[in-house]
LUMFI-741926 format. One line per 2 residues: number of its first residue (from 1); their letters; for each residue x, y, z of N, C-alpha, C. Coordinates in steps of 0.02 Angstrom, whole numbers. Each point is the difference from the previous one (the first is absolute). Layout:
! LUMFI-741926
NUM> a> X/Y/Z/X/Y/Z/X/Y/Z ~ ...
This chain:
! LUMFI-741926
1> mn> 3461/3591/355/-18/9/-68/-61/-43/-19 ~ -15/-49/40/-58/-42/-13/-61/24/39
3> ta> -10/63/5/-56/26/38/-66/-14/-35 ~ 1/-9/-66/-61/-14/-38/-26/-69/19
5> tq> 42/-48/15/-23/-67/18/-23/-3/72 ~ 20/47/41/-20/0/70/-62/41/13
7> ap> -26/37/-47/-58/42/10/-63/-39/16 ~ -15/-56/-33/-62/-36/16/0/-31/70
9> lp> 56/-8/31/4/-32/65/-42/35/53 ~ 0/66/7/-43/31/50/-74/-12/-12
11> av> -22/-4/-62/-70/-14/-14/-18/-70/23 ~ 43/-49/-13/-13/-68/22/3/-4/76
13> tg> 49/33/29/6/1/72/-61/32/32 ~ -25/53/-30/-60/33/26/-60/-46/-3
15> wl> -8/-38/-54/-56/-47/-6/7/-56/50 ~ 61/-26/8/10/-54/48/-10/25/71
17> tr> 22/60/13/-8/28/67/-73/11/16 ~ -38/25/-50/-72/8/11/-34/-67/11
19> ae> 18/-50/-39/-30/-67/9/17/-29/68 ~ 63/9/21/21/-25/65/-38/36/56
21> aw> -8/65/-6/-37/38/51/-73/-21/2 ~ -29/-12/-59/-70/-21/-3/-9/-68/33
23> ld> 45/-48/-15/-5/-66/30/12/4/76 ~ 47/43/21/12/9/72/-62/27/34
25> ak> -35/46/-33/-60/29/30/-55/-52/7 ~ -4/-47/-47/-51/-52/2/17/-56/49
27> gk> 63/-8/17/19/-50/50/31/-63/-30 ~ 14/-47/45/34/-61/-19/-41/-42/-49
29> ga> -66/2/7/-43/-38/-46/8/22/-72 ~ 9/65/-11/9/26/-68/66/-25/-29
31> wi> 52/-2/41/64/-26/-24/-6/-73/-19 ~ -35/-39/41/-8/-71/-14/-42/-10/-63
33> aa> -53/40/-8/-41/-4/-60/41/18/-62 ~ 41/51/5/42/20/-58/49/-56/-16
35> mv> 27/-32/51/47/-55/-12/-35/-58/-35 ~ -60/-18/24/-38/-56/-30/-17/17/-73
37> lg> -23/61/-12/-14/21/-69/62/-2/-43 ~ 57/19/29/63/-4/-36/16/-71/-20
39> fi> -10/-47/46/12/-70/-16/-48/-25/-54 ~ -62/23/2/-50/-23/-49/17/28/-69
41> lf> 16/64/-4/14/31/-65/66/-23/-30 ~ 53/3/39/67/-18/-25/42/-15/61
43> wp> 18/-63/10/29/-22/63/61/40/23 ~ 44/25/-44/56/40/25/-22/64/36
45> ig> -57/28/-20/-25/60/34/-18/-17/72 ~ -37/-55/9/-18/-22/67/61/-16/42
47> la> 48/-32/-30/62/-17/36/37/63/20 ~ 2/49/-45/34/63/15/-36/37/57
49> ll> -67/0/-1/-37/32/54/12/-36/67 ~ 1/-66/-2/13/-38/61/70/16/27
51> ay> 49/1/-44/68/16/22/2/71/30 ~ -32/47/-33/0/69/25/-35/4/68
53> mi> -56/-36/7/-36/2/64/42/-30/56 ~ 36/-53/-14/43/-30/52/60/45/13
55> ws> 32/26/-53/59/42/8/-16/64/38 ~ -57/30/-13/-18/63/33/-37/-12/66
57> kr> -8/-63/19/-32/-20/63/-73/20/3 ~ -33/7/-58/-71/15/-1/-42/-59/21
59> mf> 25/-60/-9/-37/-60/20/-1/-10/75 ~ 51/24/34/8/-18/70/-7/58/49
61> ng> -15/59/-24/-9/56/47/-70/0/27 ~ -11/37/53/-66/1/33/-45/55/-25
63> nc> 14/29/-58/-41/55/-26/-58/-27/-39 ~ -47/-29/35/-60/-24/-33/-60/34/33
65> sr> -60/-21/-17/-60/33/24/-5/-3/76 ~ 29/-51/32/-4/-6/73/33/60/33
67> sr> 58/21/-24/34/56/32/-38/66/-13 ~ -29/7/-60/-39/60/-14/-63/1/43
69> hh> -31/-58/9/-60/-6/42/18/19/72 ~ 56/-24/24/22/15/69/14/75/7
71> ar> 33/29/-49/16/71/5/-64/43/-1 ~ -49/-21/-39/-62/38/-5/-37/0/67
73> hh> -2/-58/34/-36/-4/63/42/23/59 ~ 66/1/-8/43/23/55/-10/74/12
75> ga> -14/37/-53/-10/72/6/-61/18/42 ~ -48/-45/8/-60/13/38/15/6/75
77> fr> 55/-30/23/16/0/71/55/49/17 ~ 23/37/-47/51/50/12/-31/62/33
79> ss> 37/31/44/-25/59/35/0/60/-48 ~ -53/40/6/-4/59/-42/31/61/35
81> gn> 12/-7/64/27/56/39/-54/37/38 ~ -63/-10/-18/-57/31/34/-31/-53/45
83> ta> 7/9/66/-22/-52/47/-76/-10/-1 ~ -37/54/-10/-73/-7/-2/-21/-42/-61
85> fd> 31/14/-57/-16/-38/-60/23/-72/7 ~ 59/-11/29/25/-68/10/-47/-40/46
87> ay> -27/32/52/-47/-35/44/-65/-16/-37 ~ -24/48/-39/-60/-12/-40/11/-57/-49
89> ka> 58/1/-34/16/-52/-49/5/-69/34 ~ 31/-3/59/7/-63/36/-69/-26/21
91> dt> -43/45/25/-68/-21/19/-40/-26/-60 ~ 6/36/-56/-37/-20/-60/25/-67/-26
93> lk> 65/-9/-1/28/-64/-23/-20/-57/46 ~ -2/13/66/-20/-52/47/-74/-17/-11
95> rl> -42/52/-9/-71/-12/-12/-11/-40/-64 ~ 36/18/-53/-6/-36/-63/23/-72/7
97> qd> 54/-11/38/24/-68/11/-52/-40/40 ~ -31/31/50/-52/-34/39/-60/-18/-44
99> eq> -20/47/-43/-55/-14/-46/17/-56/-48 ~ 61/-1/-24/21/-54/-45/-1/-67/36
101> da> 25/-2/62/0/-62/39/-72/-24/12 ~ -45/47/17/-69/-19/12/-33/-26/-64
103> fe> 15/32/-56/-29/-23/-64/27/-68/-19 ~ 65/-12/10/28/-66/-15/-30/-53/46
105> af> -12/16/64/-33/-47/45/-71/-15/-24 ~ -36/52/-23/-67/-9/-27/1/-47/-60
107> ld> 48/11/-45/5/-43/-59/16/-72/20 ~ 42/-9/51/14/-68/24/-63/-34/27
109> rl> -40/38/40/-62/-28/26/-48/-16/-57 ~ -3/43/-50/-43/-11/-58/20/-64/-38
111> re> 66/-8/-10/24/-60/-35/-16/-62/41 ~ 10/3/67/-15/-58/42/-74/-18/-3
113> ak> -44/50/2/-72/-13/-4/-18/-31/-67 ~ 29/26/-54/-14/-28/-67/25/-72/-3
115> dk> 60/-12/25/27/-68/0/-44/-47/40 ~ -24/22/58/-42/-42/42/-66/-16/-36
117> te> -29/51/-32/-63/-10/-37/11/-50/-56 ~ 54/7/-38/13/-46/-55/13/-70/26
119> fd> 36/-6/56/13/-67/27/-64/-32/26 ~ -42/39/34/-64/-27/24/-44/-23/-59
121> qf> -1/39/-54/-39/-19/-59/28/-64/-30 ~ 66/-7/-3/31/-60/-25/-19/-61/42
123> md> 2/8/66/-17/-56/44/-74/-19/-8 ~ -44/50/-6/-71/-15/-11/-11/-37/-66
125> dr> 32/23/-54/-6/-33/-64/27/-72/4 ~ 54/-8/35/29/-67/7/-47/-46/39
127> ar> -31/26/54/-46/-41/39/-62/-17/-42 ~ -26/48/-39/-57/-13/-43/17/-53/-53
129> sa> 59/5/-28/22/-48/-50/7/-69/30 ~ 26/-4/61/9/-65/33/-69/-30/15
131> ra> -49/40/21/-67/-25/14/-34/-24/-64 ~ 12/34/-55/-32/-18/-63/30/-64/-29
133> nt> 62/-14/14/33/-59/-28/-10/-63/41 ~ -20/5/62/-11/-60/40/-70/-26/-14
135> pa> -7/-66/-13/-67/-27/-13/-42/0/63 ~ -64/10/-10/-46/0/57/-7/-72/26
137> pa> -4/-10/65/-6/-68/26/-67/-29/-22 ~ 1/-64/-19/-60/-35/-24/-46/-14/60
139> ap> -66/1/-13/-48/-13/53/5/-74/20 ~ -1/-15/64/7/-70/21/-62/-40/-22
141> qa> 11/-60/-22/-55/-44/-22/-16/-48/57 ~ -62/-18/3/-21/-48/51/28/-68/-18
143> pd> 21/-38/51/30/-65/-16/-54/-50/-20 ~ 8/-30/-56/-40/-53/-29/-75/5/17
145> ap> -27/54/-13/-72/8/11/-37/-36/-57 ~ -57/-30/16/-37/-33/-53/-25/52/-50
147> qa> 8/-17/-61/-21/45/-52/-66/-21/-28 ~ -39/49/-12/-67/-14/-28/8/-12/-74
149> q> -41/-52/-21/2/-15/-71/-64/12/-32
């Protein structure tokens, strides 16, 4: 008989479900941000979100960007069923990996050369500064020479 009081419940549940799905889609960081905002706005909201996150195991599950990143790249090594395409894909991936390794080695050599140049310049500046700060040796004077008057 109290169906009139229970009617708004599906609308609230729908809103909460949509909010939960949106936060789940954004990941663990969105849940943490919502919890922090809840604490800032009104501390019981933040506490309720924290309790919900712990109760539903959202804080401790592995569903974060790392698992999505792994799943995205794992699909690149899956067989398509076409051996010619799989061989082409393997060769292309190997070539790209070799190019990436060569480029990273080039960047390392470039950084080393830049570091060496900067260090050499520092040492030259230091040597110049040391030479400028040391007084020049005085010219030796003749011992007790007669002076003209």
